[in-house]
C-alpha positions in Angstrom: 3.7 -16.8 10.8 1.7 -15.6 8.0 -0.8 -13.9 10.0 1.9 -12.0 11.8 3.0 -10.7 8.4 -0.6 -9.8 7.6 -1.0 -8.0 10.9 2.3 -5.9 10.2 1.0 -5.1 6.7 -2.4 -4.0 7.9 -0.8 -2.0 10.8 1.2 -0.1 8.4 -1.8 0.4 6.1 -3.7 1.7 9.2 -0.8 4.1 10.2 -0.8 5.6 6.7 -4.6 5.7 6.5 -4.5 7.6 9.9 -2.0 10.0 8.6 -4.2 10.7 5.6 -7.4 11.0 7.6 -6.0 13.3 10.4 -3.4 15.4 8.4 -4.3 15.3 4.7 -2.4 18.4 3.9 0.8 17.1 5.6 0.4 13.7 3.8 0.1 15.7 0.4 3.4 17.6 1.2 5.0 14.3 2.2 4.0 12.8 -1.2 5.3 16.0 -3.0 8.7 15.9 -1.3 8.8 11.9 -1.6 8.3 12.1 -5.4 11.2 14.6 -5.8 13.8 12.0 -4.6 15.9 10.5 -7.2 15.3 7.0 -5.8 11.5 7.5 -5.6 10.3 5.3 -8.5 12.8 2.4 -7.7 11.9 2.3 -4.1 8.0 2.4 -5.1 8.5 -0.4 -7.5 10.9 -2.5 -5.3 8.6 -2.3 -2.2 5.6 -3.4 -4.1 7.5 -6.2 -5.9 8.8 -7.5 -2.7 5.3 -7.6 -1.0 4.0 -9.2 -4.2 6.6 -12.0 -4.0 5.9 -12.4 -0.3 2.2 -12.6 -0.6 2.5 -14.9 -3.7 4.7 -17.1 -1.7 2.4 -17.1 1.2 -0.6 -17.9 -1.1 0.5 -21.4 -1.7 1.4 -22.5 1.9 -1.4 -21.0 3.9 -5.1 -22.0 4.3 -6.2 -18.4 3.5 -4.9 -18.8 0.0 -7.6 -16.5 -1.5 -6.7 -13.5 0.7 -2.9 -13.8 -0.1 -3.7 -14.3 -3.7 -5.8 -11.3 -4.0 -3.3 -9.1 -2.1 -0.3 -10.5 -4.4 -2.6 -9.8 -7.4 -3.2 -6.1 -6.3 0.5 -5.6 -5.8 1.5 -7.3 -9.1 -1.1 -5.1 -11.0 0.7 -2.1 -9.1 4.2 -3.2 -10.3 3.0 -3.5 -13.8 1.4 0.0 -13.8 4.7 1.5 -12.4 6.6 -0.2 -15.0 4.3 0.8 -17.8 4.2 4.4 -16.8 8.0 4.6 -16.2 9.9 7.0 -13.8 9.1 10.4 -15.4 5.2 9.9 -15.7 5.2 8.2 -12.3 6.7 11.3 -10.7 4.3 13.5 -12.6 1.3 11.4 -11.4 2.5 11.5 -7.9 2.8 15.4 -7.9 -0.6 15.7 -9.4 -2.0 13.5 -6.7 -0.1 15.6 -4.1 -2.4 18.5 -5.2 -5.4 16.7 -4.1 -4.8 17.9 -0.3 -8.0 17.5 1.6 -9.2 14.6 -0.6 -6.6 12.5 1.2 -8.9 12.4 4.0 -11.3 10.1 2.1 -8.6 7.9 0.9 -7.3 7.7 4.4 -10.8 6.5 5.6 -10.8 3.8 2.9 -7.3 2.8 3.9 -8.5 2.5 7.4 -11.5 0.4 6.6 -9.4 -2.1 4.4 -6.8 -2.1 7.4 -9.5 -2.8 9.9 -10.8 -5.6 7.7 -7.4 -7.2 7.4 -6.6 -6.8 11.1 -9.8 -8.5 12.1 -9.4 -11.2 9.6 -5.7 -11.8 10.9 -6.7 -11.8 14.6 -9.7 -14.1 13.8 -7.5 -16.5 11.9 -4.7 -16.4 14.5 -6.7 -17.0 17.8 
């Protein structure tokens, strides 16, 4: 079951990475529009918190504890950062990042590489 969760997480990451790689300007515009929503900060925080809790729980029941602990740690750090900066500065940071435009292509490549690694690991561990 945990590998299916990892496969879903890595697939979503690959989808966002592909979006950034192929259409970086569209992705930047989407980041800009998303950051203007009133619920932007709450959604970003809640989604990372939910994933951090999920991966933290899986870290103690799965043989691949180190991977789930690592993913949980990254997400807990992201939650801490979002709490620390607060909604107003988070919105400013997102709007500044949206100005990067073509640089999202490189971030998409990194996201695809990480997603491919996670997918390969999940497939290897599942079969």
